[in-house]
TIMI-298810 format. One record per residue (C-alpha): x, z, y; residue in one letter. Coordinates in steps of 0.001 Angstrom, whole numbers, plus 500000, padded with zeros to 6 digits. Layout:
<sites>
XZYa;...
</sites>
This chain:
<sites>
151359363611875303m;151953363714871283a;148763362046869652p;150458361935866597d;151360365601866501s;148487367504868101r;146492369652865662g;148601369438862669t;151433370478860699t;154260369891862761p;156057367007861440g;152939365248859313t;149831363013860505r;146675363217859128p;145818361232856321s;143143359612858661v;142634359831862287r;139032358885864013i;139130357904867795l;136007357929869148v;135887356037872793v;133178357289875021g;131353361065875204g;127891359889875745g;125060359211873311y;126801357397870161v;130561358846871050g;129054362550871049m;126336362144868167y;128890360039865794t;131794362848866197a;129118365453866121l;127862364589862547r;131280363627861181l;133010367255862525q;130007368462860210r;130933366278856812k;134417366584857426l;134374370595857967k;137245371241855164q;139418368001855925r;139704368959859342l;140455372710858795k;143081371669856422s;144544368758859001g;143718366420856879d;141578364311859332a;141263364706862645e;139112362898864947i;139839362033868555v;136995361700871501v;138545360182874787v;136106360790876991t;135905360271881233p;133865363327881823e;134081366660879465p;130429366726879360y;127522364486877482m;124865363297880480t;120914362888879065y;120405360073880916q;116395361090880886p;116520363742883171f;118231362713885606l;115166362287887579p;113876365898887144e;117639366633888774a;116851364678891391a;113724366427891895a;114725369416891872g;113087370670888435s;115827370996886115i;119007372539887247s;121675369998886899p;124385371692884899r;121449371655882030h;121377367935881874v;124856368005880636v;126244369263877521v;129615370485877534p;131645368291875058l;134458370982874353r;131327373450873349r;129690370963870900v;132932369430868789l;134927372380868790g;136892371130865900q;137636367779867711c;140733367177869994k;138656366105873480i;140595363948875897v;139556363717879114i;140799360167880308g;139728356382880344e;141161354026877619a;142485350805879204q;143299348570876375r;142674348182872604i;144960346294870206d;142802346923867252h;145201344556865091a;148280347549865838k;145284350104865869r;146287351728869155t;144319352436871686a;146069352579875320t;144961355217877104v;145223356993880678t;144677360794881130t;144524362987884350l;147749364892883358a;149553361357883167t;148675360336886614g;149876363403888043e;153422362889885569e;153510359566887166g;154359358636883265t;151760356201883149g;149308355635880151a;150395356454876284v;149296355377872752e;146843356840870232i;146896355568867143r;143987355309864632y;143377354886861388d;139006354561862455e;137696353437865908i;134052353980866874v;134468351695870214i;131152353671873024a;131610353555876241p;128381353151877265g;127646350627879910s;128067350592883893v;125654349502886865s;124713345586886824r;125370344492890429t;124563341138891921l;126416339401894892p;123904340791897260v;125933341260901024p;126201344747902024g;124990345975898348l;128962347202897787a;128751348977901126e;125059351057901646f;123636350603897900g;123758354361895790i;123731353966892158g;121123356741889858f;123399356789886272k;124921359786886581t;124606363780887515v;126506363314890749e;124513360509891835e;121264362144890908a;122111365061893062i;123816363076895332g;120509361442896168l;118201364668896587r;120919366101898586n;120775362601900852h;116460362277900870v;116406365793902057i;119214364497904864e;116770361684905814q;113955363732906419m;116241366237908633d;117614363296910564i;114121362220911081a;112510365416912179s;115461365964914961a;115424362590916038t;114324361195919280r;114694357464918287d;111868356083916614p;113616353210915010a;116037355578914055i;113217357924912452r;111886354676910402d;114662353655908643a;115413357401907640a;112367357627906596l;112371354456904498t;113191354182900806f;114123351235898736v;113992350852895157f;115701347800893165v;114424347772889713g;111467348007887559g;112571350157884816g;113224353432883377y;115680354455885820a;114124352898888819g;110514353737888324v;110674357350887492e;113483358510890002a;111266357454892803l;108476358916891653a;109718361999890876e;111495362167895041l;108603360975896162e;106810363895894870d;109816365954895438m;109965364554899494a;105195364349899871r;106037368236898919y;109022369065901187t;107161367349903916s;104769370127904189r;107535372687905819y;108421369807908640y;106828370551911561h;106944366788912185n;106554364755909187i;103981364006906999k;103826362620903883a;102383359174904704t;105316359317907395d;107484358484904415l;107692354918903133k;108529354169899575w;109097350555898120i;109851349710894674l;111325345934893905v;111170344467890713e;112183340798889931a;109721340164887562s;106023340470887079g;105989344126885872r;107767346984885319i;108726349151882675l;108089346640880158p;109597349438877360e;105633350726877126v;103289347611876727g;101955345075879759e;098933347561880210a;100540351034880542m;102905348878883081g;099822347601884873t;098910351503885131y;101851352088886683a;101635350132889655v;098254350893889896r;099208354940890267e;102253353983892348l;100322351893894899r;097812354624894832g;100014356921895815r;100667354590898938n;104107353248896713i;104849349774898543d;105483347679894793v;106683344294895140r;106521342926892028l;108459338913891475e;110630339642894688t;114268339991894958r;116718341751897484l;118568338586899291d;120268341252901678t;120898344693902906c;123719344419905925e;123539346572908960d;121166348858906738r;118319346643906885v;116733345774903476a;115739341841903480v;113489340253900323l;112802337510899077s;109645337278900287d;110843337557903811g;109976341562904362s;112823343265906211r;113225346981906072f;115615348983908204p;116378351979905839t;118933354249905259r;118818354493901758t;118740351486899397l;118866352758895275v;119821350110893019w;118904350517889396t;118840346785888567a;119867347147885038g;123472348050883174v;126185346166881799k;128999346657879190p;131979348606879995a;134756346697881409p;136958348259878847l;135049345827876101l;136628342676877992a;140469344489877408a;140157344656873246t;140941341886870649d;137770342228869491l;134501339055869430p;132442339414872001l;128894337989872462t;128296335720875866e;127014338687877487r;130064341245876606g;129051343098873579r;130512343581870593l;129430341539867831r;128727343803865105c;127096343877862084t;124042345304860670a;126263348091859277t;127364348629862215l;131007347164861693g;132643345150864093v;132528341466862850e;135200340261860690g;137859343346861559n;137162346473859145e;138000350244860672h;136420349204864039a;132996350284864748w;130373350077867858a;126748350818868664a;124929351692871390g;125130349813874927d;128525348506873660a;127117346905870337a;125168344061869506a;123688344791866658v;121146342956864517p;117590343442864176d;116607343558861020l;113261344703861344t;112180342320864020a;110480339249863128a;112913336162864736e;115728335839863222p;118904336430865614g;117162339608867447t;119386342411868490e;118663346208869082t;117774347299872720a;120662349006874158p;118632351769874544n;118854355832873882a;116317355412871519q;118642352837869507h;122308354920870260a;120697358295868870v;119640356717865558r;122642354547865059q;125088356840865616a;123812358643862420k;124089355284860315t;127529354818861834l;128962358164861143a;127926357699857333e;128989354393857320n;132318355535858444i;132393358446855484l;131822356062853218a;134541353344854734s;136519356278853963i;135876357017850486d;135393353655849099g;131513353569849043r;128462351475849916p;128065350809853479l;124421351557854725t;122468348977856990e;120936350053859984y;116934349549860359r;114675351822862702h;111083352216863309a;109607351718866104y;108459355086867468a;107306354418870947g;108582354840874746s;106970357408877537v;108039357766881064a;107300360016883697s;105178359167887523l;106428362423888381g;104549365697888249l;102255365505885886h;101744362287885973k;103006359675883567g;102611356220880784v;103348356301876844a;102795353853874065h;103586355841871241v;102703354852867438y;100330352322868821g;098724354948870509r;098734354759874970k;098211357490876815l;098356357899880538k;097990360397883231g;098663364319882198y;098461364119878367p;101863361038878816a;103684363292881018w;103312365957878574l;104194363575876164m;107382362836877857h;108659366467878225r;107780367221874945t;109548364025873308y;112881364286875733h;112415368317874774l;113325367694871057s;115633365128871698r;118093366773874254v;121236368180872452p;121602371805871182t;119472374869871042f;121103376286874127n;119923372781876750r;116713373426875076k;116325376705875815a;117602376346879315r;115399373645879981v;112147375127878292l;113243378183880883a;113223376131883822e;110172373903883062w;108607377302882881t;109743379090885977l;108842376247887786a;105345376115886867g;105206379393887942l;106878379327891431f;107335377120894398k;109424373853894649r;113449374349895819e;113529372047899215i;117108373019899729v;119609370142900206s;123335371077899032l;125266368378900636g;128311370264901378s;128962371085897797l;130258367707897738e;133095368400900400h;133560371868899479p;137108372243901685r;135912370031905127a;134781373199907017e;138077375645905796f;140478372284907292a;138216371956910266l;139081375647911217a;142275375357910248a;143155372857912722g;142413369417910917g;140124366577911110t;136957368271909091g;137102364927907488n;138890366377903933h;137562365997900879q;138726367815897615a;141503365583895643p;138784363070893564g;135857363843895269n;134044360619896119h;131896360347899287p;128215361006898741a;125239358958899524p;124452359458902846g;127277359399904333n;127799363249904776h;130422364497906673q;131892367956907656a;130266370116910195p;130654369182913902g;132047365656912643n;129076363974911544r;128223360265912489q;125590360094914977a;122438359049913043p;122243355492912625g;125445354239912941s;126978352645910962t;130120353863908660p;133436352467909698p;134895349636907044p;135869351297903675g;134126354430903765s;131072353588902025d;128994356413899995p;128544354561897591s;131964353568896663q;134095355562894491g;138313355784894253d;138289353859890652g;136562352000888100p;133249353651887585p;132422356095885258k;130987355504881667t;129523357115878877s;128079356001875343g;
</sites>
């Protein structure tokens, strides 16, 4: 790889190279705005935008619960970066280290791994650090072995397949203990991700149960565990209380002020003494900054986020910028001094606009703009036709809130192409019955062929990670309810967690 020559006249270097680390909300929207504003300079080779991202797409995370429930196709939850950022250079890889004093980023790519050449250095003039966040876990015994995350589209689809497979196991087994564990689903974390994922999947599983001759909707046991005294704090106390009442009315066991103590041997033990044998434990209890931030020479807060100014520059470091989950940005609209903006998608999208404009102003020598926001509100789905919302001071619940949730996120999902496809899928979903198919075999596409060719049937395609539920090749599955051998945990990947900013 020759980072200093691609996209420019041979032997020359662009007068300004902007490196964007991360292809999530901040990374994509910042690069998109810079691409529009620097259109002529990019064409002439006078400027260059390089986007380093682990995945070639941006995931619109608010749609993950609906993708898991089958309401939206997985490919419509993601936005292909190469199509949207046609004037940028997309590098699929991960930044391992940033030396801002030398203006270099050390990056590993798929090619460097294949070639065995190690990491490469990319020089830059301006850098946007937006690697996003990773799941914040606690040292809970058994969590690493049996926990399932809910932060990527792969995890969302894997969880859908896993839930339907557990219903298949429960339908086929004669062992009541195995059946009970298969039909018990524990979610830890009462924020957006946990509540919306549980609500959508419970809706999907309840509908699916009508197609099983020996499973009723009341046989499924759903448990939401939250350490604080409320869920969905973003929508306000009143709407959070309503959400608890709505979920409990659907026979969902909501445990407030309760923690998960252990989940060893596939038994979830809660701080109130309850024990639930379960084959499904979904962990959505918060996020933490990406590990990359600790591998920079830039100042961090006690929580590990980059210390930023209101102009979204890294404090004390010119030409370094950050926003979103990675940045601790002062909230200039807050009543209390020292308050930081929340690391959520609403801020990330808005900050990306200010960030791009400030980079352009810095290049041109113009004054920078401070980031200020007007709080619009929050919306959350509680399943099909159910939701809560607190928008511009108005509180909504039930169908109006659910409609507001869909309208808001449809307006925010990037590109007209994705908006049209999502709207078409919602329209068709209203006319036809739900899909109840599990495609777990997609996670191991070579398994059947390997078995036919005389292998063990347990092969995976390069880079494929085991899916939730410990899927194996046909004919080589474990007995239902058995414990997987050490090291075969379905929730573990083969490398560092993938992030998106």
